[in-house]
PADO-538909 format. One record per residue (C-alpha): z, y, x. Coordinates in nm, 3 decimals. Layout:
N
Z, Y, X
...
This chain:
454
-2.904, -1.518, 2.034
-2.930, -1.561, 1.656
-2.925, -1.242, 1.449
-2.601, -1.340, 1.280
-2.416, -1.328, 1.611
-2.584, -1.014, 1.731
-2.405, -0.826, 1.451
-2.073, -0.964, 1.578
-2.077, -0.887, 1.949
-1.990, -0.593, 2.172
-1.949, -0.575, 2.547
-1.652, -0.484, 2.762
-1.792, -0.141, 2.833
-1.881, -0.061, 2.469
-1.690, 0.247, 2.351
-1.419, 0.193, 2.100
-1.581, 0.432, 1.848
-1.898, 0.220, 1.866
-1.682, -0.092, 1.810
-1.544, 0.053, 1.486
-1.899, 0.141, 1.378
-2.018, -0.216, 1.439
-1.720, -0.354, 1.247
-1.799, -0.134, 0.957
-2.165, -0.243, 0.962
-2.107, -0.619, 0.986
-1.833, -0.625, 0.715
-1.641, -0.900, 0.893
-1.330, -0.704, 0.998
-1.387, -0.760, 1.366
-1.619, -0.828, 1.666
-1.625, -1.054, 1.961
-1.628, -0.923, 2.321
-1.888, -1.066, 2.562
-1.892, -1.037, 2.939
-2.199, -0.964, 3.146
-2.250, -1.339, 3.186
-2.245, -1.373, 2.805
-1.911, -1.553, 2.806
-1.673, -1.485, 2.522
-1.377, -1.296, 2.671
-1.200, -1.150, 2.365
-1.166, -1.046, 2.000
-1.113, -0.703, 1.850
-1.024, -0.664, 1.474
-1.036, -0.361, 1.266
-0.657, -0.364, 1.238
-0.617, -0.382, 1.623
-0.788, -0.049, 1.650
-0.627, 0.121, 1.346
-0.279, 0.010, 1.450
-0.321, 0.176, 1.793
-0.462, 0.484, 1.630
-0.149, 0.514, 1.414
0.063, 0.485, 1.730
-0.166, 0.735, 1.918
-0.219, 0.473, 2.185
-0.599, 0.485, 2.223
-0.886, 0.722, 2.278
-1.196, 0.629, 2.076
-1.409, 0.714, 2.390
-1.234, 0.447, 2.591
-1.408, 0.108, 2.648
-1.342, -0.211, 2.457
-1.198, -0.382, 2.761
-0.883, -0.181, 2.717
-0.797, -0.321, 2.376
-0.948, -0.661, 2.318
-0.726, -0.968, 2.259
-0.750, -1.196, 2.562
-0.531, -1.462, 2.406
-0.707, -1.545, 2.086
-0.741, -1.840, 1.849
-1.081, -2.016, 1.886
-1.235, -2.327, 1.741
-1.407, -2.576, 1.976
-1.758, -2.654, 1.879
-1.654, -3.025, 1.835
-1.421, -2.917, 1.554
-1.670, -2.680, 1.372
-1.670, -2.902, 1.064
-1.300, -2.825, 1.019
-1.341, -2.449, 1.057
-1.240, -2.359, 0.702
-0.924, -2.565, 0.716
-0.829, -2.414, 1.053
-0.890, -2.064, 0.919
-0.696, -2.125, 0.597
-0.391, -2.253, 0.792
-0.398, -1.962, 1.036
-0.298, -1.600, 1.002
-0.641, -1.487, 1.108
-0.929, -1.315, 0.929
-1.192, -1.413, 1.184
-1.212, -1.699, 1.433
-1.486, -1.764, 1.695
-1.642, -2.104, 1.747
-1.697, -2.169, 2.111
-1.896, -2.412, 2.327
-1.873, -2.391, 2.707
-1.712, -2.044, 2.680
-2.011, -1.922, 2.479
-1.993, -1.784, 2.124
-2.199, -2.011, 1.908
-2.068, -1.935, 1.558
-1.765, -1.797, 1.373
-1.574, -1.842, 1.045
-1.456, -1.547, 0.832
-1.230, -1.534, 0.525
-1.536, -1.450, 0.302
-1.654, -1.812, 0.344
-1.343, -1.931, 0.164
-1.389, -1.711, -0.140
-1.503, -1.869, -0.471
-1.445, -1.725, -0.811
-1.106, -1.798, -0.962
-1.183, -1.917, -1.318
-0.816, -1.947, -1.411
-0.796, -1.773, -1.756
-0.423, -1.801, -1.760
-0.343, -1.485, -1.572
-0.044, -1.481, -1.334
0.010, -1.166, -1.149
0.181, -1.139, -0.804
0.365, -0.814, -0.759
0.460, -0.758, -0.397
0.762, -0.526, -0.427
0.821, -0.623, -0.784
1.197, -0.548, -0.766
1.126, -0.187, -0.671
1.105, 0.148, -0.859
0.755, 0.100, -1.000
0.751, -0.280, -0.972
1.046, -0.347, -1.197
0.896, -0.131, -1.476
0.559, -0.307, -1.434
0.718, -0.648, -1.440
0.895, -0.581, -1.774
0.575, -0.433, -1.922
0.363, -0.734, -1.809
0.617, -0.982, -1.960
0.600, -0.791, -2.286
0.223, -0.842, -2.295
0.268, -1.216, -2.226
0.153, -1.216, -1.860
0.307, -1.453, -1.621
0.452, -1.277, -1.323
0.546, -1.374, -0.963
0.744, -1.130, -0.753
0.767, -1.127, -0.371
1.024, -0.879, -0.251
1.257, -0.829, 0.055
1.526, -0.716, -0.183
1.633, -0.415, 0.022
1.759, -0.228, -0.291
1.886, -0.508, -0.509
1.761, -0.685, -0.820
1.821, -0.472, -1.132
1.672, -0.687, -1.410
1.878, -0.778, -1.708
1.989, -1.138, -1.759
1.740, -1.171, -2.035
1.449, -1.080, -1.805
1.573, -1.306, -1.531
1.586, -1.598, -1.771
1.227, -1.549, -1.879
1.034, -1.870, -1.781
0.725, -1.663, -1.722
0.895, -1.483, -1.431
0.930, -1.624, -1.077
1.105, -1.431, -0.803
1.057, -1.504, -0.440
1.275, -1.331, -0.184
1.106, -1.264, 0.150
0.861, -1.065, 0.356
0.494, -1.057, 0.271
0.415, -1.091, 0.643
0.567, -1.443, 0.627
0.277, -1.679, 0.560
0.505, -1.946, 0.412
0.665, -1.705, 0.167
0.341, -1.542, 0.071
0.176, -1.879, 0.023
0.458, -1.987, -0.211
0.450, -1.664, -0.418
0.072, -1.634, -0.444
0.024, -1.993, -0.562
-0.163, -2.008, -0.905
-0.191, -1.625, -0.914
-0.508, -1.461, -1.028
-0.446, -1.100, -0.918
-0.224, -0.922, -0.675
-0.062, -0.572, -0.706
0.072, -0.449, -0.376
0.365, -0.209, -0.408
0.564, -0.350, -0.120
0.562, -0.089, 0.149
0.828, 0.151, 0.285
0.786, 0.448, 0.049
0.832, 0.819, 0.128
0.795, 1.034, 0.431
1.170, 1.038, 0.527
1.202, 0.659, 0.515
0.885, 0.600, 0.706
0.977, 0.849, 0.981
1.295, 0.662, 1.076
1.119, 0.405, 1.291
0.751, 0.432, 1.370
0.694, 0.067, 1.479
0.890, -0.073, 1.185
0.691, 0.146, 0.945
0.347, 0.070, 1.088
0.424, -0.303, 1.071
0.536, -0.276, 0.704
0.298, -0.015, 0.584
-0.017, -0.112, 0.773
-0.016, -0.447, 0.949
0.143, -0.638, 0.653
-0.112, -0.494, 0.408
-0.402, -0.613, 0.618
-0.248, -0.961, 0.642
-0.188, -0.966, 0.262
-0.557, -0.877, 0.191
-0.671, -1.157, 0.418
-0.447, -1.408, 0.244
-0.563, -1.284, -0.098
-0.916, -1.371, 0.001
-0.822, -1.715, 0.123
-0.637, -1.777, -0.210
-0.929, -1.665, -0.420
-0.755, -1.368, -0.576
-0.970, -1.167, -0.815
-0.838, -0.813, -0.819
-0.623, -0.664, -0.540
-0.469, -0.332, -0.654
-0.323, -0.119, -0.371
-0.086, 0.166, -0.430
-0.202, 0.451, -0.207
-0.087, 0.812, -0.239
-0.215, 1.162, -0.304
-0.014, 1.245, 0.014
-0.334, 1.168, 0.199
-0.461, 1.517, 0.111
-0.157, 1.663, 0.296
-0.213, 2.041, 0.299
-0.516, 2.170, 0.117
-0.617, 2.497, -0.051
-0.879, 2.331, -0.257
-0.839, 2.099, -0.553
-0.878, 1.752, -0.407
-1.110, 1.483, -0.546
-1.150, 1.129, -0.407
-1.425, 1.256, -0.176
-1.227, 1.555, -0.033
-1.141, 1.575, 0.329
-0.823, 1.394, 0.407
-0.550, 1.590, 0.588
-0.238, 1.375, 0.632
0.074, 1.555, 0.762
0.300, 1.243, 0.783
0.298, 0.891, 0.922
0.335, 0.768, 0.560
0.007, 0.928, 0.459
-0.165, 0.819, 0.783
-0.070, 0.458, 0.717
-0.214, 0.484, 0.363
-0.546, 0.613, 0.492
-0.575, 0.335, 0.752
-0.488, 0.076, 0.489
-0.754, 0.214, 0.254
-1.013, 0.184, 0.534
-0.907, -0.168, 0.626
-0.902, -0.288, 0.267
-1.251, -0.161, 0.206
-1.378, -0.322, 0.525
-1.334, -0.657, 0.358
-1.683, -0.691, 0.214
-1.713, -0.998, -0.016
-1.880, -1.054, -0.344
-1.598, -1.196, -0.548
-1.295, -1.009, -0.410
-1.225, -0.693, -0.605
-1.004, -0.434, -0.430
-0.898, -0.119, -0.618
-0.720, 0.169, -0.453
-0.496, 0.405, -0.650
-0.381, 0.733, -0.490
-0.074, 0.795, -0.694
0.066, 1.132, -0.777
0.437, 1.199, -0.699
0.631, 0.966, -0.919
0.921, 1.051, -1.143
1.108, 0.884, -1.433
1.357, 0.609, -1.504
1.343, 0.254, -1.381
1.575, -0.048, -1.355
1.578, 0.028, -0.987
1.663, 0.394, -0.980
1.547, 0.642, -0.716
1.704, 0.980, -0.648
1.514, 1.066, -0.333
1.215, 1.173, -0.541
1.200, 1.544, -0.615
1.217, 1.537, -1.003
1.485, 1.263, -1.023
1.680, 1.423, -0.751
1.685, 1.770, -0.901
1.784, 1.629, -1.236
2.081, 1.436, -1.090
2.193, 1.727, -0.885
2.186, 1.953, -1.190
2.401, 1.701, -1.382
2.645, 1.663, -1.086
2.652, 2.040, -1.032
2.535, 2.000, -0.674
2.370, 2.300, -0.507
1.997, 2.239, -0.423
1.856, 2.363, -0.095
1.500, 2.440, -0.219
1.226, 2.398, 0.044
0.862, 2.486, -0.022
0.928, 2.619, -0.372
0.569, 2.741, -0.406
0.410, 2.415, -0.287
0.192, 2.228, -0.533
0.205, 1.859, -0.622
0.067, 1.636, -0.898
0.320, 1.425, -1.090
0.317, 1.094, -1.286
0.576, 0.886, -1.465
0.668, 0.527, -1.378
0.572, 0.423, -1.733
0.220, 0.567, -1.714
0.165, 0.404, -1.375
0.265, 0.072, -1.519
0.036, 0.114, -1.821
-0.258, 0.206, -1.591
-0.202, -0.097, -1.365
-0.220, -0.319, -1.667
-0.536, -0.145, -1.789
-0.705, -0.204, -1.451
-0.614, -0.566, -1.463
-0.803, -0.586, -1.798
-1.098, -0.375, -1.695
-1.434, -0.524, -1.601
-1.444, -0.542, -1.227
-1.788, -0.379, -1.205
-1.616, -0.049, -1.311
-1.334, -0.063, -1.053
-1.455, -0.281, -0.763
-1.402, -0.111, -0.428
-1.316, 0.215, -0.601
-1.058, 0.479, -0.510
-0.892, 0.666, -0.795
-0.663, 0.964, -0.791
-0.399, 0.879, -1.053
-0.257, 1.151, -1.264
-0.365, 1.433, -1.494
-0.499, 1.775, -1.398
-0.248, 1.952, -1.620
0.032, 1.774, -1.443
-0.016, 1.971, -1.115
0.301, 2.175, -1.071
0.478, 2.391, -0.810
0.815, 2.257, -0.697
0.969, 2.569, -0.843
0.830, 2.475, -1.187
1.069, 2.167, -1.188
1.362, 2.404, -1.138
1.245, 2.622, -1.429
1.205, 2.327, -1.657
1.562, 2.203, -1.582
1.701, 2.556, -1.628
1.575, 2.559, -1.990
1.801, 2.268, -2.067
2.099, 2.291, -1.842
2.255, 2.496, -1.560
2.110, 2.436, -1.211
2.243, 2.583, -0.883
1.984, 2.628, -0.609
1.912, 2.832, -0.301
1.561, 2.896, -0.160
1.529, 2.801, 0.201
1.260, 2.971, 0.404
1.218, 2.697, 0.661
0.982, 2.446, 0.500
1.051, 2.093, 0.612
0.772, 1.946, 0.391
0.428, 2.066, 0.486
0.258, 1.902, 0.179
0.080, 2.136, -0.056
-0.209, 2.018, -0.273
-0.354, 2.013, -0.617
-0.551, 1.715, -0.727
-0.847, 1.647, -0.963
-0.829, 1.336, -1.181
-1.173, 1.364, -1.337
-1.298, 1.032, -1.196
-1.014, 0.837, -1.350
-1.066, 1.002, -1.683
-1.448, 0.945, -1.687
-1.429, 0.588, -1.554
-1.140, 0.445, -1.756
-1.073, 0.699, -2.026
-0.700, 0.630, -1.977
-0.462, 0.815, -2.208
-0.134, 0.937, -2.054
0.168, 0.919, -2.284
0.424, 1.106, -2.071
0.443, 1.446, -1.912
0.679, 1.606, -1.662
0.854, 1.854, -1.896
0.916, 1.599, -2.174
1.056, 1.341, -1.927
1.287, 1.584, -1.756
1.453, 1.654, -2.094
1.482, 1.276, -2.156
1.625, 1.207, -1.806
1.878, 1.484, -1.846
1.992, 1.342, -2.178
2.006, 0.983, -2.053
2.167, 1.035, -1.714
2.439, 1.268, -1.854
2.569, 0.969, -2.052
2.574, 0.744, -1.742
2.831, 0.732, -1.464
2.582, 0.746, -1.176
2.728, 0.740, -0.830
2.502, 0.976, -0.642
2.634, 0.843, -0.310
2.510, 0.486, -0.369
2.248, 0.444, -0.087
2.042, 0.199, -0.282
1.909, 0.503, -0.477
1.762, 0.656, -0.156
1.486, 0.476, 0.041
1.560, 0.665, 0.366
1.930, 0.603, 0.364
1.889, 0.230, 0.285
1.615, 0.180, 0.545
1.833, 0.351, 0.811
2.115, 0.111, 0.719
1.875, -0.192, 0.731
1.744, -0.092, 1.074
2.091, -0.014, 1.216
2.213, -0.359, 1.097
1.910, -0.539, 1.253
1.869, -0.329, 1.567
1.881, -0.637, 1.786
1.585, -0.787, 1.605
1.357, -0.480, 1.626
1.221, -0.552, 1.968
0.957, -0.781, 1.827
0.830, -0.532, 1.582
């Protein structure tokens, strides 16, 4: 057997942990399973394993025969000259080429990748109608970028008529797991920013299968399609929630300690994204601090925004985990950083993970209350039972040294701005579009009959 294929095969009795190791070593996102008679019997991808890990369905010491795909797409040897076309038209990352039930070759998405020399940048924002995406869209248009948006439109479109009439903006409504929709929206794009996941622990915890599909499986599919479509930079919005509960100040190399499904999905996404090892494709992973601030699509399920609105509406706050630490960042600074990364030489950011925020913006939850109290009255009650186990401080030294990014906003200044702005607005705090968990609950309840396939 040629050396190329040796790196791609495992046997039915190979342990799953060794399968993962081999996938990491070959950089092809998967392996082929061979029987004792050297016949090809199945395929295992990186995402097959990580999806089951998220669902707690497998033991890494179990054998490969328990998880491989028995019904898999394969290319007959007689059609090997059409392998790239078949791969491009499929939903697959890796396809075996077979002759008489024997593995003779394979095709991988990396074979499709050539440099995209299109200097006229068009950015695809998956989730571009959302909390961060809508701010980013407006900022990109101001800087004369062309923008495509692909969004399920769970929370509505909140752009002004002027923005919607901008000829540089194209909006596609649909799911990024839909190959046809993704193909339409990614056409002529040079870079992709992926913000299109279910965001926040409460929303993700509503339905495990739905969340794993949206927050893990869809991301892996998007990355594969980005490679097929010769995308330059792929920027993925991860989260500092991956640090979970830590007594130490966390850097990008710190031990990860997720305490929620949301964070676990982010970790597995990061691993899968970095498993795509190609020369031209440039993935960048951003572990965002807890976000606050205004946006066309408002959110009041985020701690800062929620406390501000509750203070204005004179609603009593039940304060959980008042002494817990979090890093914070504004929507405007995230948008500015994303644009900076689009402009940055890929050699500085390629395959890099960055914590996103500032060291001085690590605060206790109680500090938010104190800041609001300086401006307006706020009614709260400390609750001893802590429903949120997250507690971490984060170091942002790598971001500062690598990109020398200058933040323009800070938590205390923005809280004052939000109080002033929202007091003048007639905000209906019961509107479920302001709350990810409430809206996702309604979406799932409405489509309960369709969830069996998820």
